[in-house]
KEFIVEX-176307 format. One record per residue (C-alpha): residue number from 1; chain; x, y, z. Coordinates in Angstrom, 3 decimals. Example, Ala and Ser with C-alpha at 12.3 -4.5 7.8 and 13.67 -1.06 7.14 Angstrom:
! KEFIVEX-176307
(1,'A',(12.300,-4.500,7.800));
(2,'A',(13.670,-1.060,7.140));
//
This chain:
! KEFIVEX-176307
(1,'A',(303.259,242.372,139.464));
(2,'A',(306.913,242.940,140.082));
(3,'A',(308.321,245.507,142.459));
(4,'A',(311.483,247.490,141.911));
(5,'A',(314.545,246.588,143.899));
(6,'A',(317.608,248.782,144.218));
(7,'A',(320.933,246.976,144.543));
(8,'A',(323.789,249.100,145.847));
(9,'A',(327.439,248.073,145.823));
(10,'A',(329.239,249.308,148.943));
(11,'A',(332.762,248.953,150.213));
(12,'A',(332.929,246.366,152.974));
(13,'A',(334.060,248.779,155.684));
(14,'A',(332.405,249.868,158.933));
(15,'A',(329.855,252.652,158.528));
(16,'A',(329.021,252.355,154.813));
(17,'A',(325.605,250.758,155.374));
(18,'A',(324.824,253.353,158.041));
(19,'A',(325.835,256.117,155.640));
(20,'A',(323.507,254.721,152.955));
(21,'A',(320.606,254.447,155.421));
(22,'A',(321.193,258.004,156.682));
(23,'A',(321.208,259.449,153.171));
(24,'A',(317.946,257.710,152.300));
(25,'A',(316.359,258.675,155.631));
(26,'A',(317.195,262.356,155.114));
(27,'A',(315.289,262.196,151.817));
(28,'A',(312.229,260.512,153.424));
(29,'A',(312.902,257.297,151.537));
(30,'A',(311.672,254.414,153.673));
(31,'A',(313.219,250.975,153.455));
(32,'A',(310.545,248.289,153.271));
(33,'A',(312.855,245.287,152.820));
(34,'A',(316.618,244.899,152.972));
(35,'A',(319.226,242.229,152.348));
(36,'A',(322.941,242.756,152.784));
(37,'A',(325.636,240.250,151.902));
(38,'A',(329.359,240.819,151.763));
(39,'A',(332.568,239.444,150.385));
(40,'A',(336.043,240.379,151.545));
(41,'A',(336.020,243.746,149.766));
(42,'A',(332.420,244.617,148.879));
(43,'A',(328.880,244.421,150.170));
(44,'A',(325.771,244.126,148.039));
(45,'A',(322.753,245.748,149.615));
(46,'A',(319.363,245.014,148.074));
(47,'A',(316.527,247.347,149.028));
(48,'A',(312.835,247.714,148.389));
(49,'A',(311.887,251.298,149.223));
(50,'A',(308.788,253.487,149.131));
(51,'A',(310.035,255.573,146.184));
(52,'A',(312.597,253.709,144.048));
(53,'A',(312.856,256.374,141.339));
(54,'A',(313.653,259.129,143.821));
(55,'A',(316.027,256.807,145.655));
(56,'A',(317.881,256.237,142.379));
(57,'A',(318.195,259.991,141.845));
(58,'A',(319.573,260.429,145.364));
(59,'A',(322.003,257.539,144.990));
(60,'A',(323.209,258.917,141.690));
(61,'A',(323.824,262.344,143.229));
(62,'A',(326.077,260.690,145.825));
(63,'A',(327.875,258.622,143.141));
(64,'A',(326.715,255.251,144.442));
(65,'A',(327.086,252.260,142.153));
(66,'A',(323.521,250.891,141.916));
(67,'A',(321.020,249.180,139.655));
(68,'A',(317.246,248.800,139.670));
(69,'A',(315.805,245.370,138.905));
(70,'A',(312.359,243.789,139.100));
(71,'A',(311.725,241.233,141.835));
(72,'A',(308.645,239.388,143.028));
(73,'A',(306.947,240.151,146.317));
(74,'A',(304.646,237.386,147.521));
(75,'A',(302.642,236.946,150.708));
(76,'A',(303.642,233.814,152.583));
(77,'A',(300.443,231.971,153.553));
(78,'A',(299.866,231.918,157.323));
(79,'A',(299.781,228.169,157.856));
(80,'A',(302.318,225.394,158.354));
(81,'A',(304.079,224.878,155.047));
(82,'A',(303.292,228.422,153.882));
(83,'A',(306.820,229.041,152.646));
(84,'A',(306.892,225.679,150.915));
(85,'A',(303.659,226.649,149.145));
(86,'A',(305.710,229.288,147.337));
(87,'A',(308.950,227.378,146.895));
(88,'A',(307.473,224.119,145.592));
(89,'A',(305.522,225.869,142.821));
(90,'A',(308.653,227.667,141.671));
(91,'A',(310.631,224.415,141.761));
(92,'A',(307.928,222.618,139.763));
(93,'A',(308.076,225.409,137.156));
(94,'A',(311.881,225.049,137.052));
(95,'A',(312.422,228.600,138.318));
(96,'A',(315.775,229.225,139.967));
(97,'A',(315.688,231.418,143.070));
(98,'A',(318.847,233.520,143.189));
(99,'A',(318.023,235.093,146.553));
(100,'A',(315.163,235.562,148.968));
(101,'A',(314.538,237.988,151.822));
(102,'A',(311.571,239.335,153.745));
(103,'A',(310.040,242.699,154.423));
(104,'A',(310.227,244.450,157.755));
(105,'A',(307.408,245.859,159.956));
(106,'A',(304.763,243.207,159.190));
(107,'A',(304.227,241.875,162.715));
(108,'A',(300.825,240.186,162.986));
(109,'A',(300.304,240.070,159.232));
(110,'A',(301.441,237.774,156.466));
(111,'A',(305.139,238.019,155.814));
(112,'A',(306.029,239.286,152.377));
(113,'A',(308.958,237.504,150.797));
(114,'A',(311.068,239.199,148.110));
(115,'A',(312.267,236.776,145.434));
(116,'A',(315.017,237.343,142.893));
(117,'A',(314.428,234.703,140.234));
(118,'A',(315.829,233.802,136.838));
(119,'A',(312.490,233.829,134.949));
(120,'A',(310.280,236.493,136.494));
(121,'A',(307.287,236.214,134.154));
(122,'A',(307.145,232.427,134.465));
(123,'A',(307.512,232.705,138.246));
(124,'A',(304.607,235.179,138.445));
(125,'A',(302.429,232.841,136.415));
(126,'A',(303.345,229.775,138.491));
(127,'A',(302.514,231.536,141.748));
(128,'A',(299.308,233.168,140.536));
(129,'A',(298.019,229.848,139.165));
(130,'A',(298.445,228.433,142.658));
(131,'A',(296.640,231.233,144.488));
(132,'A',(299.757,232.877,145.922));
(133,'A',(299.055,236.586,146.428));
(134,'A',(301.668,238.696,144.668));
(135,'A',(302.228,242.294,145.727));
(136,'A',(302.930,245.139,143.328));
(137,'A',(303.710,248.752,144.102));
(138,'A',(301.311,248.620,147.067));
(139,'A',(304.227,247.164,149.049));
(140,'A',(305.489,250.726,149.337));
(141,'A',(302.430,251.663,151.416));
(142,'A',(303.038,248.925,153.999));
//
């Protein structure tokens, strides 16, 4: 139950993230989750979108440097310690979390957390065994 994430390498200059968002918007590609982190010269933007294959085609046509990778999308339980319910099971299974970010537009519903992990199949199993709801491509309909 992995979802596809698109990671795009951008120059770390004003306007590049806006340019990327505008290109995707013009093609009716909706961003469902986004994480951006930068170094002195580059920014890495990680996106979960409604149509990752079409997004890849668009990015390729504009000569963006990108890659598509599987990530986990899990609903954070709506109770105190909900996030820890996810994190502790991954820690117990010795899964390393490389990064974590959340979806947008889920006000009033469970937050969906996007997890980039080192052992995706083992992480899926650890979470499913502990009743954590994992999301698959249905995240694109959110």
